NUZAPA-446874 format. One record per atom (N, C-alpha, C): x, y, z. Coordinates in steps of 0.001 Angstrom, whole numbers, plus 500000, padded with zeros to 6 digits. Layout:
NUZAPA-446874
XYZ/...
***
This chain:
NUZAPA-446874
078349549334143344/079243550335142834/079993549820141651/080173550687140776/081021550380139624/082498550350140011/083172549359139497/084614549378139755/085271550262138699/086302550790139117/087056551789138317/087901550970137248/087777551337135987/088613550776134973/089834551568134887/090989550927135017/092262551663134983/092403552288133635/093027553394133584/093349554015132316/094504553390131645/095398552888132430/096656552350131938/096692550824132159/097217550058131161/097344548664131358/098677548391132056/098581547672133197/099848547454133867/100395546066133436/101597545775133902/102090544387133625/101278543266134220/100723543576135435/099827542644136049/098629542304135257/097972543362134686/096806543077133837/097213542332132580/098326542682131965/098798542015130754/099116540586131035/099742540268132192/100034538852132548/098776538054132822/097795538732133452/096559538023133687/095851537676132323/095874538647131423/095300538415130131/095932537290129335/097360537243129367/098066536249128701/097838534857129307/097723534862130659/097419533623131392/096023533087131003/094990533978130894/093723533545130409/093743533001128951/094486533616128134/094610533140126729/095335531749126752/096388531648127531/097106530319127591/096194529170128034/095344529485129019/094410528495129437/093408528085128449/092813529129127753/091939528855126672/092537528036125554/093815528459125258/094494527654124173/094830526239124623/095215526042125858/095463524694126335/094163523767126250/093076524463126651/091783523715126623/091436523391125145/091586524341124272/091294524139122811/092167523030122266/093481523081122541/094406522122122045/094021520732122550/093666520611123901/093343519359124451/092114518815123762/091092519648123559/089855519199122857/090167518702121468/091039519434120763/091380519119119413/092169517810119431/093083517585120328/093752516320120379/092872515186120665/091877515339121453/090836514280121786/090056513966120454/089668515059119803/088958514851118516/089831514013117531/091111514494117411/092041513775116500/092211512354116930/092474512152118243/092641510785118661/091451509869118369/090253510468118572/088984509694118283/088789509399116863/089213510364116028/089129510158114592/090071509190114059/091319509158114651/092332508164114302/091897506771114763/091287506605115946/090869505325116453/089744504813115518/088795505668115109/087728505248114158/088276504861112816/089171505616112350/089907505257111073/090681504001111166/091400503795112187/092025502537112410/091130501344112432/090013501578113143/088963500448113232/088396500190111848/088101501269111105/087534501049109743/088503500271108898/089804500677108949/090799499977108058/090899498527108585/090917498241109813/090986496916110295/089737496038109825/088557496701109912/087405496053109405/087406495737107972/087911496715107158/087985496509105717/088987495392105456/090078495397106085/091101494428105885/090639492987106250/089934492894107375/089355491572107766/088331491143106737/087474492088106274/086521491718105259/087113491237103972/088201491960103592/088895491575102389/089518490229102497/090173489940103656/090801488610103859/089647487537103890/088563487831104518/087476486816104551/087005486578103112/086900487634102379/086430487498100972/087433486662100046/088747486925100284/089790486133099585/089730484721099925/089588484457101234/089563483095101717/088384482255101106/087234482956101083/086010482302100667/085974482209099149/086485483158098449/086382483218096971/087616482765096219/088798482851096798/090004482550096019/090709481356096582/091086481402097812/091933480323098439/091250479845099718/091481478563099996/091105478097101295/092151478404102334/091940478302103561/092947478598104602/094189477692104395/093946476366104029/094918475459103844/095910475910102705/095334476408101641/096107476850100441/096916478050100800/096329478927101507/097119480167101957/098289479744102838/098001478828103863/099047478358104755/100178477658103906/099784476816102908/100736476156102152/101560477123101340/100933478187100755/101672479133100007/102743479824100839/102344480238102054/103277480913102925/104396479953103323/104069478578103585/105048477644103949/106024477391102828/105521477313101583/106386477055100443/107292478286100227/106774479487100392/107632480695100310/108695480681101332/108339480270102582/109363480247103617/110448479178103286/109982478036102747/110900476961102366/111910477471101256/111328478107100290/112143478647099143/113176479619099636/112717480501100577/113658481475101093/114776480808101871/114427479833102734/115405479085103577/116403478282102651/115932477760101526/116823477046100602/117842478022100005/117309479240099605/118207480235099044/119274480697099947/118881480896101286/119892481325102218/120847480175102527/120414478938102532/121254477785102864/122252477646101791/121879477845100490/122818477622099321/123919478731099452/123509479923099713/124514480998099821/125402480780101008/124811480300102077/125598480050103277/126526478941103088/126139477864102342/127132476778102064/128272477271101191/128019478068100193/128969478591099264/129940479437100066/129441480247101013/130292481079101862/131188480192102732/130659479139103281/131423478250104137/132520477552103297/132208477118102144/133155476496101300/134300477435100947/134015478690100644/135056479619100263/135851479890101605/135267480052102722/135969480277103913/137011479107104181/136541477918103907/137424476719104039/138607476864103045/138358477228101797/139327477482100905/140356478470101311/139855479593101882/140771480629102434/141610480089103539/141058479301104451/141832478704105531/142973477771104980/142632477021104034/143646476133103349/144714477007102667/144270478120102000/145201478933101358/146218479602102290/145709480070103419/146585480727104432/147518479711105012/147061478469105156/147905477402105826/149028477008104787/148646477057103458/149670476622102494/150743477664101984/150258478931102118/151193479946101697/152214480271102734/153426480346102288/154524480578103179/154480482095103617/154936482380104770/154892483734105238/156006484567104550/156949483991103913/157945484838103245/157488485427101889/156359484927101295/155857485417100138/154564486233100346/154845487496100911/153666488274101344/152897488780100122/153522489083098965/152888489564097792/151817488710097322/152114487421097168/151059486486096664/149941486336097725/150341486362098943/149328486254100036/148400487443099911/148957488645099780/148092489831099653/147203489726098443/147715489334097253/146836489244096085/145723488222096285/146085487052096883/145010486036097100/143943486530098093/144441487183099168/143545487756100154/142604488738099533/143134489640098585/142294490620097946/141175489923097092/141555488829096409/140591488185095577/139522487458096514/139956486988097600/138948486324098527/138010487366099102/138579488566099410/137809489701099880/136702490058098820/137034490052097614/136106490312096511/135041489242096493/135422487999096722/134433486919096714/133440487054097884/133977487438099077/133135487628100222/132168488780099971/132678489900099402/131733490957099120/130744490577098108/131003489714097108/130089489205096196/129042488417096869/129404487572097867/128391486779098579/127577487630099422/128104488735100041/127254489667100866/126289490316099926/126654490730098672/125780491232097712/124619490338097390/124913489058097232/123926488064096878/122970487850098052/123472487862099272/122656487746100446/121634488941100522/122209490141100359/121367491376100352/120329491234099248/120682490737098084/119790490643096992/118613489613097354/119102488504097964/118030487505098421/117074488041099453/117645488928100398/116858489413101387/115803490434100789/116235491240099779/115317492183099141/114218491371098313/114726490271097721/113770489488096858/112695488823097639/113054488420098839/112055487697099601/111485488617100654/
***
């Protein structure tokens, strides 16, 4: 027997239709996500392979492993020396500030304020140098 097709669409029919569409959409989105994930994995692998190939080419044609390690070591040493120099200058100035505060009498606040302001400027200058060194290296 043929089932009767209702003349009017009820809320129940509409909800069932929307539910089916939601399921189809979820399945489609899941399949698309899987395809995208697979493509991303393949692309990542291709990039890694090309990077390894380029590194091997550079090692065999330009530098030996020892030369590459030495260059990175020298770069690290240069960076450390730069930071140590700035750090020592900062420590020296902090020592000068300590001596300044110990020598200035508390009744002369104006001079103390002016000297403190100049020391703040020096500290800011050192912070800028450190930031510049960090960007440079």
